[in-house]
C-alpha positions as a Markdown table, in Angstrom:
| # | Residue | x | y | z |
|---|---|---|---|---|
| 1 | Met | -40.0 | -15.2 | -12.1 |
| 2 | Ile | -41.0 | -11.4 | -12.0 |
| 3 | Lys | -40.2 | -9.7 | -15.0 |
| 4 | Leu | -39.4 | -5.6 | -15.2 |
| 5 | Leu | -38.9 | -3.6 | -17.8 |
| 6 | Ile | -36.6 | -0.8 | -17.3 |
| 7 | Ala | -36.3 | 2.3 | -19.8 |
| 8 | Asp | -33.5 | 5.2 | -19.1 |
| 9 | Asp | -31.2 | 6.5 | -21.9 |
| 10 | Glu | -28.2 | 6.6 | -19.7 |
| 11 | Trp | -26.5 | 3.4 | -19.8 |
| 12 | Ala | -24.4 | 3.3 | -16.9 |
| 13 | Val | -27.5 | 4.5 | -14.6 |
| 14 | Arg | -30.0 | 1.7 | -16.4 |
| 15 | His | -27.3 | -0.9 | -16.4 |
| 16 | Ala | -26.8 | -0.5 | -12.6 |
| 17 | Val | -30.2 | -0.9 | -11.8 |
| 18 | Ala | -30.8 | -3.9 | -14.1 |
| 19 | Leu | -27.9 | -5.4 | -12.4 |
| 20 | Tyr | -29.0 | -4.7 | -8.8 |
| 21 | Leu | -32.6 | -5.7 | -9.7 |
| 22 | Arg | -31.4 | -8.9 | -11.0 |
| 23 | Glu | -29.2 | -10.0 | -8.3 |
| 24 | Met | -32.7 | -9.2 | -6.6 |
| 25 | Gly | -34.3 | -12.1 | -8.3 |
| 26 | Phe | -35.9 | -10.1 | -10.9 |
| 27 | Glu | -36.1 | -10.7 | -14.9 |
| 28 | Val | -34.7 | -7.4 | -16.2 |
| 29 | Phe | -35.4 | -6.0 | -20.0 |
| 30 | Glu | -33.6 | -2.7 | -20.9 |
| 31 | Ala | -34.7 | -0.2 | -23.4 |
| 32 | Lys | -32.4 | 2.6 | -23.8 |
| 33 | Asp | -35.4 | 5.0 | -25.1 |
| 34 | Gly | -39.1 | 4.8 | -24.9 |
| 35 | Ala | -39.8 | 3.0 | -28.7 |
| 36 | Glu | -37.6 | 0.4 | -27.6 |
| 37 | Ala | -39.6 | -0.2 | -24.2 |
| 38 | Leu | -42.4 | -0.4 | -26.4 |
| 39 | Ala | -41.4 | -2.8 | -28.6 |
| 40 | Leu | -39.7 | -5.0 | -25.5 |
| 41 | Phe | -42.9 | -4.7 | -24.3 |
| 42 | Glu | -45.0 | -6.2 | -26.7 |
| 43 | Ala | -42.6 | -9.3 | -27.1 |
| 44 | His | -42.3 | -9.9 | -23.6 |
| 45 | Pro | -45.1 | -8.6 | -21.4 |
| 46 | Val | -43.8 | -7.6 | -18.0 |
| 47 | Asp | -45.2 | -7.1 | -14.6 |
| 48 | Leu | -43.6 | -3.6 | -13.7 |
| 49 | Ala | -42.2 | -0.9 | -15.7 |
| 50 | Leu | -39.5 | 1.8 | -14.6 |
| 51 | Leu | -39.1 | 4.7 | -16.9 |
| 52 | Asp | -36.8 | 7.9 | -17.4 |
| 53 | Leu | -38.6 | 11.0 | -17.4 |
| 54 | Asn | -36.1 | 12.8 | -19.8 |
| 55 | Met | -35.9 | 9.8 | -22.8 |
| 56 | Pro | -34.7 | 11.2 | -26.4 |
| 57 | Lys | -37.3 | 10.5 | -29.3 |
| 58 | Met | -40.3 | 9.5 | -26.9 |
| 59 | Ser | -40.4 | 11.2 | -23.4 |
| 60 | Gly | -41.1 | 9.4 | -20.0 |
| 61 | Gln | -44.4 | 11.0 | -20.3 |
| 62 | Glu | -45.1 | 9.5 | -23.3 |
| 63 | Thr | -43.9 | 6.1 | -22.6 |
| 64 | Leu | -46.1 | 6.0 | -19.7 |
| 65 | Ala | -49.4 | 6.9 | -22.1 |
| 66 | Ala | -48.6 | 4.2 | -25.1 |
| 67 | Leu | -47.9 | 1.5 | -22.1 |
| 68 | Arg | -51.6 | 2.7 | -20.5 |
| 69 | Gln | -53.2 | 2.3 | -23.8 |
| 70 | Arg | -51.8 | -1.0 | -24.2 |
| 71 | Ala | -52.0 | -2.2 | -20.5 |
| 72 | Pro | -53.8 | 0.1 | -18.2 |
| 73 | Glu | -53.3 | -1.8 | -15.1 |
| 74 | Leu | -49.3 | -2.2 | -15.4 |
| 75 | Pro | -47.5 | -0.7 | -12.7 |
| 76 | Thr | -45.5 | 1.9 | -13.5 |
| 77 | Ile | -42.7 | 3.7 | -11.5 |
| 78 | Ile | -41.0 | 6.8 | -13.1 |
| 79 | Ile | -37.5 | 7.8 | -12.1 |
| 80 | Ser | -36.2 | 10.9 | -12.7 |
| 81 | Gly | -33.3 | 13.6 | -11.7 |
| 82 | Thr | -35.7 | 16.9 | -11.8 |
| 83 | Gly | -37.7 | 16.1 | -8.5 |
| 84 | Glu | -39.9 | 19.1 | -9.6 |
| 85 | Val | -43.4 | 18.8 | -8.1 |
| 86 | Arg | -45.1 | 20.1 | -11.2 |
| 87 | Asp | -43.5 | 17.1 | -13.1 |
| 88 | Val | -44.5 | 14.8 | -9.8 |
| 89 | Ala | -48.4 | 15.4 | -10.4 |
| 90 | Glu | -48.3 | 15.3 | -13.9 |
| 91 | Val | -46.7 | 11.8 | -14.2 |
| 92 | Leu | -48.9 | 10.6 | -11.7 |
| 93 | Arg | -52.3 | 12.2 | -13.3 |
| 94 | Leu | -51.3 | 9.8 | -16.7 |
| 95 | Gly | -51.2 | 7.2 | -14.4 |
| 96 | Ala | -47.8 | 6.4 | -12.7 |
| 97 | Trp | -48.0 | 4.4 | -9.2 |
| 98 | Asp | -44.8 | 6.2 | -7.7 |
| 99 | Tyr | -42.0 | 8.6 | -8.6 |
| 100 | Ile | -38.3 | 8.1 | -7.4 |
| 101 | Thr | -35.7 | 10.7 | -8.0 |
| 102 | Lys | -31.9 | 10.3 | -9.4 |
| 103 | Pro | -29.8 | 9.5 | -8.1 |
| 104 | Ile | -31.2 | 6.6 | -6.3 |
| 105 | Leu | -28.3 | 6.5 | -3.0 |
| 106 | Asp | -30.6 | 4.0 | -1.4 |
| 107 | Thr | -31.3 | 0.5 | -3.6 |
| 108 | Gln | -33.9 | 0.1 | -0.4 |
| 109 | Ile | -36.2 | 2.8 | -1.6 |
| 110 | Leu | -36.6 | 1.4 | -4.9 |
| 111 | Ile | -37.1 | -2.1 | -3.7 |
| 112 | His | -39.3 | -0.7 | -1.1 |
| 113 | Ala | -41.4 | 1.3 | -4.2 |
| 114 | Ile | -41.2 | -2.3 | -6.4 |
| 115 | Asn | -42.6 | -4.4 | -3.9 |
| 116 | Lys | -45.2 | -1.6 | -2.8 |
| 117 | Ala | -46.3 | -1.3 | -6.2 |
| 118 | Leu | -46.3 | -5.3 | -7.4 |
| 119 | Glu | -48.5 | -5.3 | -3.8 |
| 120 | Arg | -50.7 | -2.9 | -5.0 |
| 121 | Ala | -51.2 | -4.7 | -8.1 |
| 122 | Arg | -51.8 | -7.9 | -6.2 |
| 123 | Leu | -54.5 | -6.7 | -4.7 |
| 124 | Leu | -56.4 | -4.7 | -7.4 |
| 125 | Arg | -56.4 | -7.9 | -9.3 |
| 126 | Glu | -57.6 | -10.3 | -6.2 |
| 127 | Asn | -60.3 | -7.0 | -5.5 |
| 128 | Lys | -61.4 | -6.9 | -9.5 |
| 129 | Glu | -61.8 | -10.8 | -9.4 |
| 130 | His | -63.8 | -10.8 | -6.2 |
| 131 | Ser | -65.7 | -8.0 | -7.1 |
| 132 | Ala | -66.5 | -9.8 | -10.9 |
| 133 | Arg | -67.2 | -13.1 | -8.5 |
| 134 | Leu | -69.7 | -11.0 | -6.3 |
| 135 | Glu | -71.3 | -9.1 | -9.3 |
| 136 | Ala | -71.9 | -12.5 | -11.0 |
| 137 | Glu | -73.8 | -14.0 | -8.2 |
| 138 | Val | -75.6 | -10.7 | -7.5 |
| 139 | Ala | -76.8 | -11.2 | -11.4 |
| 140 | Arg | -77.4 | -15.4 | -10.8 |
| 141 | Arg | -79.4 | -14.4 | -8.0 |
| 142 | Thr | -81.0 | -11.4 | -9.1 |
| 143 | Gln | -82.6 | -13.6 | -12.3 |
| 144 | Gln | -83.9 | -15.8 | -9.6 |
| 145 | Leu | -85.7 | -13.5 | -7.8 |
| 146 | Arg | -87.7 | -12.9 | -10.9 |
| 147 | Ala | -89.3 | -16.6 | -10.6 |
| 148 | Thr | -90.7 | -16.9 | -6.8 |
| 149 | Asn | -91.3 | -14.3 | -4.0 |
| 150 | Gln | -89.4 | -16.9 | -1.6 |
| 151 | Glu | -86.5 | -16.8 | -3.8 |
| 152 | Leu | -86.7 | -12.9 | -3.1 |
| 153 | His | -86.3 | -13.0 | 0.6 |
| 154 | Asn | -83.5 | -15.8 | 0.3 |
| 155 | Glu | -82.1 | -13.2 | -2.1 |
| 156 | Ile | -82.2 | -10.3 | 0.6 |
| 157 | Ala | -80.3 | -12.6 | 2.9 |
| 158 | Glu | -77.7 | -13.6 | 0.7 |
| 159 | Arg | -76.8 | -9.9 | -0.2 |
| 160 | Lys | -76.8 | -8.8 | 3.0 |
| 161 | Ile | -73.8 | -11.6 | 3.9 |
| 162 | Ala | -72.3 | -10.4 | 0.7 |
| 163 | Glu | -72.2 | -6.9 | 2.1 |
| 164 | Ala | -70.8 | -8.0 | 5.4 |
| 165 | Arg | -68.2 | -9.7 | 3.4 |
| 166 | Leu | -67.6 | -6.4 | 1.6 |
| 167 | Ile | -67.2 | -4.7 | 4.7 |
| 168 | Asp | -64.5 | -7.4 | 6.3 |
| 169 | Thr | -62.6 | -7.1 | 2.9 |
| 170 | Gln | -62.7 | -3.3 | 3.5 |
| 171 | Arg | -61.8 | -3.7 | 7.1 |
| 172 | Leu | -58.8 | -6.1 | 5.8 |
| 173 | Leu | -57.7 | -3.3 | 3.7 |
| 174 | Arg | -57.9 | -0.8 | 6.2 |
| 175 | Gln | -55.3 | -3.5 | 8.4 |
| 176 | Leu | -53.4 | -3.9 | 5.5 |
| 177 | Asn | -52.7 | -0.1 | 4.9 |
| 178 | Ser | -52.0 | 0.2 | 8.6 |
| 179 | Glu | -49.7 | -2.5 | 8.4 |
| 180 | Leu | -47.7 | -1.4 | 5.6 |
| 181 | Ser | -47.7 | 2.0 | 7.4 |
| 182 | Arg | -46.3 | 0.4 | 10.5 |
| 183 | Ala | -43.7 | -1.1 | 8.5 |
| 184 | Glu | -42.7 | 2.0 | 6.9 |
| 185 | Glu | -42.2 | 3.6 | 10.4 |
| 186 | Gly | -40.4 | 0.6 | 11.5 |
| 187 | Glu | -37.5 | 1.0 | 8.1 |
| 188 | Arg | -37.4 | 4.9 | 8.6 |
| 189 | Ser | -36.8 | 4.0 | 12.4 |
| 190 | Arg | -33.9 | 1.3 | 11.6 |
| 191 | Ile | -32.4 | 3.6 | 9.0 |
| 192 | Ala | -32.4 | 6.7 | 11.7 |
| 193 | Gln | -30.9 | 4.3 | 14.0 |
| 194 | Gly | -28.0 | 2.9 | 12.1 |
| 195 | Leu | -27.3 | 6.7 | 11.1 |
| 196 | His | -27.3 | 7.2 | 14.6 |
| 197 | Asp | -25.4 | 4.1 | 16.0 |
| 198 | Glu | -23.1 | 3.7 | 13.5 |
| 199 | Val | -22.3 | 6.5 | 11.2 |
| 200 | Ser | -22.7 | 9.3 | 13.8 |
| 201 | Gln | -20.8 | 7.7 | 16.4 |
| 202 | Lys | -18.0 | 7.0 | 13.9 |
| 203 | Leu | -17.8 | 10.4 | 12.8 |
| 204 | Ser | -17.8 | 11.3 | 16.3 |
| 205 | Val | -14.6 | 9.6 | 16.7 |
| 206 | Ser | -12.7 | 10.7 | 13.9 |
| 207 | Lys | -13.6 | 14.3 | 14.6 |
| 208 | Leu | -12.3 | 13.4 | 18.4 |
| 209 | Met | -9.0 | 11.8 | 17.0 |
| 210 | Leu | -8.1 | 15.0 | 14.6 |
| 211 | Gln | -9.2 | 17.2 | 18.0 |
| 212 | Thr | -6.2 | 14.9 | 19.7 |
| 213 | Leu | -3.9 | 15.0 | 16.9 |
| 214 | Lys | -4.3 | 18.9 | 16.8 |
| 215 | Arg | -3.6 | 19.3 | 20.2 |
| 216 | Ser | -0.5 | 16.9 | 19.8 |
| 217 | Leu | 1.3 | 18.9 | 17.3 |
| 218 | Gly | 1.1 | 22.1 | 19.5 |
| 219 | Gln | 3.2 | 24.8 | 17.8 |
| 220 | Asp | 3.6 | 23.1 | 14.6 |
| 221 | Pro | 2.8 | 25.4 | 12.0 |
| 222 | His | 0.3 | 22.5 | 10.1 |
| 223 | His | -1.9 | 22.1 | 13.0 |
| 224 | Lys | -4.6 | 24.8 | 11.6 |
| 225 | Gln | -4.7 | 22.8 | 8.6 |
| 226 | Leu | -6.9 | 20.2 | 10.8 |
| 227 | Asp | -9.4 | 22.6 | 11.6 |
| 228 | Leu | -11.4 | 22.5 | 8.0 |
| 229 | Pro | -11.8 | 18.7 | 8.3 |
| 230 | Ile | -13.0 | 19.2 | 12.1 |
| 231 | Asn | -15.2 | 21.9 | 11.0 |
| 232 | Ile | -16.6 | 19.3 | 8.2 |
| 233 | Leu | -17.2 | 16.9 | 10.5 |
| 234 | Asp | -19.4 | 19.3 | 12.8 |
| 235 | Glu | -22.1 | 19.9 | 9.6 |
| 236 | Cys | -22.1 | 16.6 | 9.0 |
| 237 | Leu | -22.9 | 15.6 | 12.5 |
| 238 | Ser | -25.5 | 18.2 | 11.9 |
| 239 | Glu | -26.9 | 17.3 | 9.4 |
| 240 | Ile | -27.7 | 13.5 | 10.3 |
| 241 | Arg | -28.9 | 14.7 | 13.6 |
| 242 | Thr | -31.6 | 16.9 | 11.6 |
| 243 | Leu | -32.1 | 13.7 | 8.7 |
| 244 | Thr | -32.0 | 11.3 | 11.6 |
| 245 | Phe | -35.2 | 13.6 | 12.9 |
| 246 | Ala | -36.9 | 13.7 | 9.8 |
| 247 | Leu | -36.9 | 9.9 | 9.3 |
| 248 | Ser | -37.9 | 9.2 | 12.6 |
| 249 | Pro | -38.7 | 11.7 | 14.9 |
| 250 | Gln | -37.4 | 10.8 | 18.3 |
| 251 | Ala | -39.6 | 13.6 | 20.0 |
| 252 | Leu | -43.0 | 11.8 | 18.9 |
| 253 | Leu | -41.9 | 9.0 | 20.7 |
| 254 | Glu | -40.6 | 10.6 | 23.7 |
| 255 | Met | -42.9 | 13.3 | 24.2 |
| 256 | Gly | -46.0 | 12.7 | 22.2 |
| 257 | Leu | -47.4 | 14.2 | 19.4 |
| 258 | Ser | -48.2 | 17.3 | 21.1 |
| 259 | Ser | -44.8 | 18.2 | 22.3 |
| 260 | Ala | -43.0 | 17.0 | 18.9 |
| 261 | Leu | -45.4 | 19.4 | 16.8 |
| 262 | Glu | -44.2 | 22.5 | 19.0 |
| 263 | Trp | -40.7 | 21.2 | 18.6 |
| 264 | Gln | -40.8 | 21.6 | 14.6 |
| 265 | Ala | -42.7 | 24.8 | 15.2 |
| 266 | Glu | -40.1 | 26.1 | 17.0 |
| 267 | Arg | -37.3 | 25.0 | 14.6 |
| 268 | Leu | -40.1 | 26.4 | 11.5 |
| 269 | Gln | -40.4 | 30.0 | 13.6 |
| 270 | Glu | -36.1 | 29.7 | 13.6 |
| 271 | Arg | -36.0 | 29.4 | 10.2 |
| 272 | His | -39.1 | 31.7 | 8.8 |
| 273 | Gly | -40.0 | 33.9 | 11.7 |
| 274 | Thr | -43.5 | 32.7 | 11.8 |
| 275 | His | -45.1 | 33.0 | 14.9 |
| 276 | Phe | -47.3 | 29.8 | 16.1 |
| 277 | Glu | -50.1 | 29.6 | 18.8 |
| 278 | Phe | -51.2 | 26.1 | 20.3 |
| 279 | Gln | -54.7 | 25.7 | 21.4 |
| 280 | Cys | -54.8 | 22.1 | 21.6 |
| 281 | Thr | -57.1 | 20.8 | 24.1 |
| 282 | Leu | -56.9 | 16.8 | 23.6 |
| 283 | Lys | -55.2 | 16.2 | 26.6 |
| 284 | His | -55.8 | 13.0 | 27.2 |
| 285 | Arg | -57.1 | 11.3 | 23.6 |
| 286 | Glu | -54.7 | 8.4 | 23.0 |
| 287 | Val | -54.8 | 6.8 | 19.3 |
| 288 | Thr | -52.2 | 4.3 | 17.6 |
| 289 | Ser | -48.4 | 5.2 | 16.6 |
| 290 | Ala | -49.6 | 5.2 | 12.8 |
| 291 | Leu | -52.3 | 7.4 | 13.5 |
| 292 | Asn | -49.5 | 9.5 | 15.5 |
| 293 | Ala | -47.2 | 9.7 | 12.6 |
| 294 | Leu | -50.1 | 10.6 | 10.3 |
| 295 | Leu | -51.1 | 13.1 | 12.2 |
| 296 | Phe | -47.1 | 14.5 | 12.7 |
| 297 | Arg | -46.0 | 14.1 | 8.8 |
| 298 | Ser | -49.3 | 15.8 | 8.2 |
| 299 | Phe | -49.1 | 18.6 | 10.3 |
| 300 | Gly | -45.5 | 19.2 | 9.3 |
| 301 | Glu | -46.5 | 19.3 | 5.5 |
| 302 | Leu | -49.2 | 22.0 | 6.4 |
| 303 | Leu | -47.3 | 24.1 | 8.9 |
| 304 | Thr | -44.1 | 24.1 | 6.2 |
| 305 | Asn | -46.4 | 25.3 | 3.5 |
| 306 | Ala | -48.2 | 27.8 | 5.6 |
| 307 | Cys | -44.3 | 29.3 | 6.6 |
| 308 | Lys | -42.7 | 28.3 | 2.9 |
| 309 | Tyr | -45.5 | 29.0 | 0.7 |
| 310 | Ala | -47.7 | 31.0 | 1.8 |
| 311 | Gln | -45.3 | 33.1 | 4.3 |
| 312 | Ala | -47.3 | 33.5 | 6.9 |
| 313 | Lys | -46.7 | 35.7 | 10.3 |
| 314 | His | -48.9 | 33.7 | 12.5 |
| 315 | Val | -50.1 | 30.0 | 12.5 |
| 316 | Leu | -52.9 | 28.6 | 14.5 |
| 317 | Ile | -53.0 | 25.0 | 15.8 |
| 318 | Gln | -56.1 | 24.1 | 17.5 |
| 319 | Ser | -58.0 | 20.9 | 18.6 |
| 320 | Trp | -61.2 | 19.7 | 19.7 |
| 321 | Thr | -63.5 | 16.9 | 19.8 |
| 322 | Thr | -67.5 | 15.6 | 19.4 |
| 323 | Ala | -69.2 | 12.9 | 20.1 |
| 324 | Glu | -68.2 | 11.4 | 16.7 |
| 325 | Glu | -64.8 | 13.2 | 15.6 |
| 326 | Ser | -61.8 | 14.8 | 16.7 |
| 327 | His | -60.5 | 17.7 | 15.0 |
| 328 | Phe | -57.6 | 19.3 | 14.2 |
| 329 | Met | -57.2 | 22.8 | 12.4 |
| 330 | Ile | -54.4 | 24.7 | 11.3 |
| 331 | Glu | -55.0 | 28.5 | 10.4 |
| 332 | Asp | -52.7 | 31.1 | 8.8 |
| 333 | Asp | -52.8 | 34.7 | 7.6 |
| 334 | Gly | -50.7 | 33.8 | 4.7 |
| 335 | Gln | -51.0 | 34.7 | 0.4 |
| 336 | Gly | -53.7 | 31.3 | 0.3 |
| 337 | Phe | -54.3 | 30.1 | -2.9 |
| 338 | Asp | -56.9 | 28.2 | -5.5 |
| 339 | Ala | -58.4 | 25.8 | -3.5 |
| 340 | Lys | -59.0 | 24.4 | -7.2 |
| 341 | Ile | -55.5 | 23.2 | -7.4 |
| 342 | Leu | -56.3 | 20.3 | -5.5 |
| 343 | Glu | -59.1 | 18.7 | -8.3 |
| 344 | Gln | -56.4 | 19.7 | -11.0 |
| 345 | Arg | -53.5 | 17.9 | -8.8 |
| 346 | Val | -51.2 | 20.4 | -10.2 |
| 347 | Gly | -48.9 | 23.0 | -8.7 |
| 348 | Gln | -47.7 | 24.2 | -4.9 |
| 349 | Pro | -48.8 | 22.8 | -2.6 |
| 350 | Gly | -51.5 | 21.5 | -4.3 |
| 351 | Phe | -49.8 | 17.7 | -4.7 |
| 352 | Gly | -49.1 | 17.6 | -0.5 |
| 353 | Leu | -52.7 | 18.4 | 0.4 |
| 354 | Leu | -53.9 | 15.9 | -2.0 |
| 355 | Ser | -51.7 | 13.3 | -0.4 |
| 356 | Ile | -53.1 | 13.8 | 3.1 |
| 357 | Arg | -56.6 | 14.6 | 1.8 |
| 358 | Glu | -56.5 | 10.8 | 0.2 |
| 359 | Arg | -54.8 | 9.6 | 3.3 |
| 360 | Phe | -57.4 | 10.8 | 5.9 |
| 361 | Glu | -60.2 | 9.9 | 3.5 |
| 362 | Tyr | -58.9 | 6.3 | 3.8 |
| 363 | Gln | -58.6 | 6.1 | 7.4 |
| 364 | Gly | -62.6 | 7.1 | 7.5 |
| 365 | Gly | -61.7 | 11.0 | 8.0 |
| 366 | Gln | -61.8 | 14.2 | 5.5 |
| 367 | Met | -60.1 | 17.5 | 5.4 |
| 368 | Arg | -61.4 | 20.5 | 4.4 |
| 369 | Ile | -59.9 | 23.7 | 3.4 |
| 370 | Arg | -61.1 | 27.2 | 3.5 |
| 371 | Thr | -58.8 | 29.6 | 1.7 |
| 372 | Arg | -58.8 | 32.6 | -1.5 |
| 373 | Arg | -55.7 | 34.0 | -2.8 |
| 374 | Gly | -54.7 | 37.0 | 0.2 |
| 375 | Val | -56.9 | 36.0 | 2.3 |
| 376 | Gly | -54.9 | 33.1 | 4.1 |
| 377 | Thr | -55.9 | 29.4 | 4.5 |
| 378 | Gln | -58.0 | 27.4 | 7.1 |
| 379 | Val | -57.1 | 23.6 | 6.9 |
| 380 | Ile | -59.6 | 21.1 | 9.0 |
| 381 | Leu | -58.3 | 17.4 | 9.6 |
| 382 | Ser | -61.2 | 15.1 | 11.1 |
| 383 | Leu | -60.5 | 11.7 | 12.4 |
| 384 | Pro | -63.7 | 9.4 | 13.7 |
| 385 | Asn | -63.0 | 8.8 | 17.3 |
| 386 | Glu | -64.1 | 4.8 | 16.5 |
| 387 | Ile | -60.5 | 4.2 | 15.2 |
| 388 | Leu | -58.5 | 6.1 | 18.2 |
| 389 | Glu | -57.2 | 3.2 | 20.4 |
| 390 | Asp | -55.0 | 3.3 | 23.3 |
| 391 | Glu | -51.5 | 2.8 | 22.1 |
| 392 | Gly | -49.8 | 6.1 | 22.3 |
| 393 | Gln | -49.7 | 9.8 | 23.5 |
| 394 | Phe | -51.9 | 12.0 | 21.5 |
| 395 | Ile | -52.5 | 16.0 | 21.8 |
């Protein structure tokens, strides 16, 4: 049975989460602070730790650092009610694997984060064991190479085989990452569909019933009291539509990436007054739906940064292709920032940019940034053409 450690000074939150996790089949140890968490870990080594960020006596950061000293490869998830980007960046710098904000309204988010961390830990263990076996094999063969020239040729052949296996392993890891992204998008779509088909429909019916009741009251002086709940239902329906698009943008599925980006740009322009100019030339390029989602969410992060943080007045979006790569550029005339923020992994908007860079590098691409304070920002995203497949409309 998988063992989990949860440390939170709020008894109700800790007990509720622990009870739910036990129902899901985990063995759970509860601690009211960091010191008790360390003592429990010494007595009962666990597979994963859930730590509250703000605890008395010993904070979540201090507890995380202490656990890292005892078990550097222990998956650790921070749970906090602040949601500050600096806090997120700091705990990730200290070695946390994930970050969840309180209150946890959707338990599936918690389960998803736990399963993802456990799967990552399993892959890291297997990769480490594989690497250890490979290094042992190379060391043994290298010793044999000193014996005869024939063994030298044999070792070269075997090392080529080992390299091929390593490439296959990397390809498998990329495939697993792609499947994980598809599963995540699928879960987003399922939740969005539920909001649209179930919650929105029920709210719409409730609104219609209230409107019918209001008309039936006629000149009754109490009929105006129904205006407030009707207006509240209107606001709820509008918020659900926005949330549904954020979870699974229907425009991305129906119109393709280019149209979905233009739709998103229009909403940002309405909110911030920023002017967007599209110069996208890759009209017939197609990619997988997973890459479509990656590009859409990456563009969304960059466009939001340009409007919200850089306070840009004009943003240019371009795309072009070369023999080897496809390129996508977002250039704004905003405030710019210190590019060293990406290396320090702190501040805004550095954490989002760091996440985009790592996701593109994992796909074999790259992200280049040209910026400095006061002169705007240029971000160029590149992907190798060989990973672009015929599974969905692109720009």
